[in-house]
GUZAPA-498014 format. One record per residue (C-alpha): z, x, y. Coordinates in nm, 2 decimals. Example, Ala and Ser with C-alpha at 12.3 -4.5 7.8 and 13.67 -1.06 7.14 Angstrom:
# residues 2
NODE      c3      c1      c2
NODE    0.78    1.23   -0.45
NODE    0.71    1.37   -0.11
# end
This chain:
# residues 287
NODE      c3      c1      c2
NODE    6.27    9.53    7.66
NODE    6.35    9.28    7.94
NODE    6.08    9.29    8.21
NODE    6.07    9.13    8.55
NODE    5.73    9.04    8.71
NODE    5.68    8.92    9.06
NODE    5.32    8.78    9.09
NODE    5.20    8.73    9.45
NODE    4.92    8.48    9.43
NODE    4.70    8.31    9.68
NODE    4.90    7.98    9.65
NODE    5.24    8.09    9.53
NODE    5.47    8.38    9.45
NODE    5.62    8.36    9.10
NODE    5.89    8.53    8.92
NODE    5.89    8.58    8.54
NODE    6.17    8.76    8.36
NODE    6.10    8.79    7.99
NODE    6.20    8.98    7.67
NODE    5.91    9.16    7.53
NODE    5.88    9.31    7.18
NODE    5.53    9.42    7.07
NODE    5.30    9.12    7.13
NODE    5.60    8.88    7.14
NODE    5.72    8.75    7.47
NODE    6.02    8.52    7.54
NODE    6.07    8.39    7.89
NODE    6.43    8.42    8.02
NODE    6.38    8.30    8.38
NODE    6.08    8.16    8.57
NODE    6.06    8.05    8.93
NODE    5.79    7.95    9.18
NODE    5.78    7.95    9.56
NODE    5.50    7.82    9.77
NODE    5.50    8.14    9.99
NODE    5.17    8.34    9.99
NODE    5.00    8.61   10.19
NODE    4.87    8.41   10.49
NODE    4.90    8.45   10.86
NODE    5.26    8.39   10.98
NODE    5.42    8.42   10.63
NODE    5.46    8.80   10.64
NODE    5.84    8.82   10.70
NODE    5.91    8.54   10.46
NODE    5.70    8.69   10.19
NODE    5.85    9.04   10.22
NODE    6.20    8.88   10.21
NODE    6.11    8.68    9.91
NODE    5.99    8.99    9.72
NODE    6.32    9.16    9.78
NODE    6.52    8.84    9.68
NODE    6.32    8.79    9.36
NODE    6.37    9.16    9.27
NODE    6.74    9.11    9.30
NODE    6.72    8.79    9.09
NODE    6.53    8.97    8.82
NODE    6.79    9.25    8.81
NODE    7.07    8.99    8.79
NODE    6.89    8.84    8.49
NODE    6.90    9.18    8.32
NODE    6.55    9.31    8.39
NODE    6.52    9.68    8.29
NODE    6.18    9.72    8.45
NODE    6.02    9.55    8.75
NODE    5.65    9.50    8.83
NODE    5.52    9.35    9.16
NODE    5.15    9.27    9.17
NODE    4.91    9.08    9.38
NODE    4.58    8.92    9.30
NODE    4.28    8.82    9.52
NODE    4.49    8.73    9.83
NODE    4.62    9.09    9.86
NODE    4.29    9.26    9.84
NODE    4.23    9.19   10.21
NODE    4.59    9.14   10.33
NODE    4.65    9.27   10.68
NODE    5.02    9.32   10.63
NODE    5.01    9.52   10.31
NODE    5.24    9.80   10.44
NODE    5.52    9.55   10.51
NODE    5.50    9.43   10.14
NODE    5.49    9.79   10.01
NODE    5.80    9.87   10.21
NODE    5.97    9.56   10.07
NODE    5.88    9.67    9.71
NODE    6.03   10.02    9.78
NODE    6.35    9.87    9.93
NODE    6.39    9.64    9.63
NODE    6.36    9.92    9.38
NODE    6.06    9.75    9.22
NODE    5.83   10.06    9.25
NODE    5.48   10.06    9.39
NODE    5.30    9.74    9.47
NODE    5.00    9.69    9.24
NODE    4.69    9.52    9.37
NODE    4.49    9.40    9.08
NODE    4.12    9.43    9.07
NODE    3.91    9.14    8.95
NODE    3.87    9.31    8.61
NODE    4.24    9.38    8.57
NODE    4.32    9.02    8.66
NODE    4.07    8.89    8.40
NODE    4.21    9.13    8.13
NODE    4.57    9.06    8.20
NODE    4.51    8.68    8.20
NODE    4.34    8.72    7.87
NODE    4.62    8.93    7.72
NODE    4.89    8.70    7.85
NODE    4.72    8.38    7.73
NODE    4.63    8.50    7.38
NODE    4.95    8.70    7.30
NODE    5.08    8.61    6.96
NODE    4.78    8.40    6.86
NODE    4.60    8.47    6.53
NODE    4.27    8.29    6.59
NODE    4.01    8.44    6.36
NODE    3.72    8.39    6.61
NODE    3.68    8.48    6.98
NODE    3.85    8.28    7.25
NODE    3.76    8.22    7.61
NODE    4.03    8.23    7.88
NODE    3.97    8.07    8.22
NODE    4.21    8.15    8.50
NODE    4.16    7.93    8.81
NODE    4.37    8.08    9.09
NODE    4.38    8.01    9.46
NODE    4.14    8.28    9.57
NODE    3.92    8.34    9.26
NODE    3.84    8.23    8.91
NODE    3.82    8.47    8.61
NODE    3.67    8.41    8.27
NODE    3.72    8.64    7.98
NODE    3.61    8.63    7.62
NODE    3.74    8.83    7.32
NODE    3.96    8.83    7.02
NODE    4.34    8.80    7.05
NODE    4.52    9.13    7.03
NODE    4.25    9.33    7.21
NODE    4.08    9.36    7.54
NODE    3.81    9.10    7.62
NODE    3.46    9.21    7.54
NODE    3.32    9.02    7.83
NODE    3.46    8.90    8.16
NODE    3.35    8.77    8.50
NODE    3.51    8.68    8.83
NODE    3.39    8.45    9.10
NODE    3.54    8.41    9.45
NODE    3.61    8.04    9.41
NODE    3.96    7.90    9.37
NODE    4.17    7.60    9.47
NODE    4.27    7.73    9.81
NODE    3.94    7.89    9.90
NODE    3.75    7.58    9.80
NODE    4.00    7.35    9.98
NODE    3.99    7.55   10.30
NODE    3.61    7.56   10.29
NODE    3.56    7.18   10.25
NODE    3.88    7.08   10.44
NODE    3.92    6.74   10.27
NODE    4.13    6.47   10.43
NODE    4.44    6.33   10.26
NODE    4.34    6.17   10.03
NODE    3.99    6.32   10.01
NODE    3.71    6.10   10.16
NODE    3.41    5.99    9.95
NODE    3.20    6.29   10.05
NODE    3.46    6.56    9.99
NODE    3.46    6.59    9.61
NODE    3.07    6.61    9.60
NODE    3.09    6.88    9.86
NODE    3.34    7.07    9.64
NODE    3.12    7.03    9.33
NODE    2.81    7.16    9.52
NODE    3.01    7.47    9.63
NODE    3.14    7.54    9.28
NODE    2.78    7.50    9.14
NODE    2.66    7.77    9.38
NODE    2.94    8.01    9.28
NODE    2.89    7.95    8.90
NODE    2.51    7.94    8.91
NODE    2.46    8.29    8.76
NODE    2.76    8.29    8.52
NODE    2.64    8.34    8.17
NODE    2.92    8.39    7.92
NODE    2.84    8.64    7.64
NODE    2.84    8.48    7.30
NODE    3.00    8.15    7.21
NODE    3.38    8.15    7.18
NODE    3.54    7.90    6.94
NODE    3.79    7.77    7.19
NODE    3.88    7.79    7.56
NODE    4.23    7.83    7.70
NODE    4.28    7.73    8.07
NODE    4.56    7.90    8.26
NODE    4.67    7.92    8.62
NODE    4.87    7.69    8.85
NODE    4.62    7.41    8.85
NODE    4.59    7.42    8.47
NODE    4.97    7.41    8.43
NODE    4.99    7.10    8.65
NODE    4.71    6.94    8.45
NODE    4.94    6.94    8.15
NODE    5.15    6.68    8.33
NODE    4.85    6.46    8.39
NODE    4.67    6.46    8.06
NODE    4.86    6.66    7.80
NODE    4.78    6.98    7.62
NODE    4.40    6.94    7.61
NODE    4.14    6.85    7.86
NODE    3.77    6.78    7.84
NODE    3.53    6.63    8.10
NODE    3.68    6.28    8.05
NODE    4.04    6.40    8.10
NODE    3.95    6.61    8.40
NODE    3.77    6.32    8.56
NODE    4.07    6.09    8.50
NODE    4.30    6.36    8.64
NODE    4.08    6.40    8.95
NODE    4.09    6.02    9.01
NODE    4.47    6.02    8.97
NODE    4.53    6.30    9.23
NODE    4.29    6.16    9.49
NODE    4.39    5.79    9.47
NODE    4.64    5.82    9.75
NODE    4.81    6.06    9.99
NODE    4.94    6.38    9.84
NODE    5.30    6.29    9.90
NODE    5.27    5.96    9.71
NODE    5.08    6.12    9.42
NODE    5.35    6.39    9.41
NODE    5.62    6.12    9.38
NODE    5.43    5.94    9.10
NODE    5.34    6.25    8.90
NODE    5.63    6.49    8.96
NODE    5.39    6.76    9.08
NODE    5.48    6.94    9.40
NODE    5.30    6.80    9.71
NODE    5.17    7.15    9.79
NODE    5.00    7.16    9.45
NODE    4.87    6.81    9.47
NODE    4.67    6.90    9.78
NODE    4.51    7.19    9.59
NODE    4.45    7.01    9.26
NODE    4.12    6.84    9.34
NODE    3.96    7.18    9.40
NODE    4.11    7.33    9.09
NODE    3.99    7.03    8.88
NODE    3.64    7.06    9.02
NODE    3.63    7.43    8.92
NODE    3.74    7.34    8.57
NODE    3.48    7.07    8.56
NODE    3.21    7.32    8.64
NODE    3.34    7.56    8.37
NODE    3.32    7.27    8.11
NODE    2.94    7.30    8.12
NODE    2.96    7.67    8.02
NODE    3.24    7.69    7.76
NODE    3.37    7.50    7.45
NODE    3.56    7.19    7.54
NODE    3.81    7.03    7.55
NODE    4.01    7.31    7.71
NODE    4.35    7.39    7.56
NODE    4.61    7.43    7.84
NODE    4.75    7.78    7.79
NODE    5.11    7.88    7.83
NODE    5.06    8.24    7.95
NODE    4.85    8.43    8.19
NODE    4.85    8.72    8.44
NODE    5.24    8.74    8.46
NODE    5.28    8.75    8.09
NODE    5.00    9.01    8.06
NODE    5.17    9.23    8.32
NODE    5.50    9.21    8.13
NODE    5.33    9.30    7.80
NODE    5.14    9.59    7.97
NODE    5.46    9.72    8.13
NODE    5.65    9.71    7.81
NODE    5.37    9.90    7.63
NODE    5.35   10.17    7.90
NODE    5.49   10.52    7.83
NODE    5.85   10.56    7.95
NODE    5.87   10.65    8.32
NODE    5.52   10.52    8.39
NODE    5.51   10.32    8.72
NODE    5.36    9.98    8.69
NODE    5.17   10.01    8.36
NODE    4.81    9.90    8.32
# end
């Protein structure tokens, strides 16, 4: 089955069109737009949802899912987006709870893996961070969500461009407070990192990252203005501005989970596609 997923995140809105068969998922088309649910973007976001739904249909999607994460849980213009979903034929807009977000990220990141032992999946988003632990092929036996992400942290500290000497310590202190009571259940054998920040990290240090690699990446993205770093690394300037915060969150998680982290290739979008393909015929949205 060919599934189209429109994922409305805190930093970006992303489209995934993929062929799904059992636990196997093959991407057909992927696209990212830096349009998110913030004040003033309401018309653009609604128009983007309709345009991406048309794109998914043009790519042959038989089913469509539109879902939002932390940013939509308190979005003032939710009705406008719901109308856009109905006009596009995508069905009802799904607003994922923290638990759904953690479970779907785990499912999408571990699909097709045959690890014998338990895995941890960390999903650092713009508005929240989820951690889930379990065995591939099943639901996580333990998960947690904390309201700290790259955009929330960046807007809280408001670093200059590039960040001044006191801005990174301020971010680390904020992350330490948010993660203070996080106690993962059991000891997974490995950790997969997913989310926009983790995907960009692959360009900076390759497929695996421990404390040393994260520190080097943090220095690389803060050594000059975002525009210059973007030109040097090939990472979008919008992402470069958010990367210091994402890297600081990942640093904090290094103290709690097995390192180095493996940079995962799936996440919430892939989890949504797998979930929708497995849903009974005629079910709206799947879960």
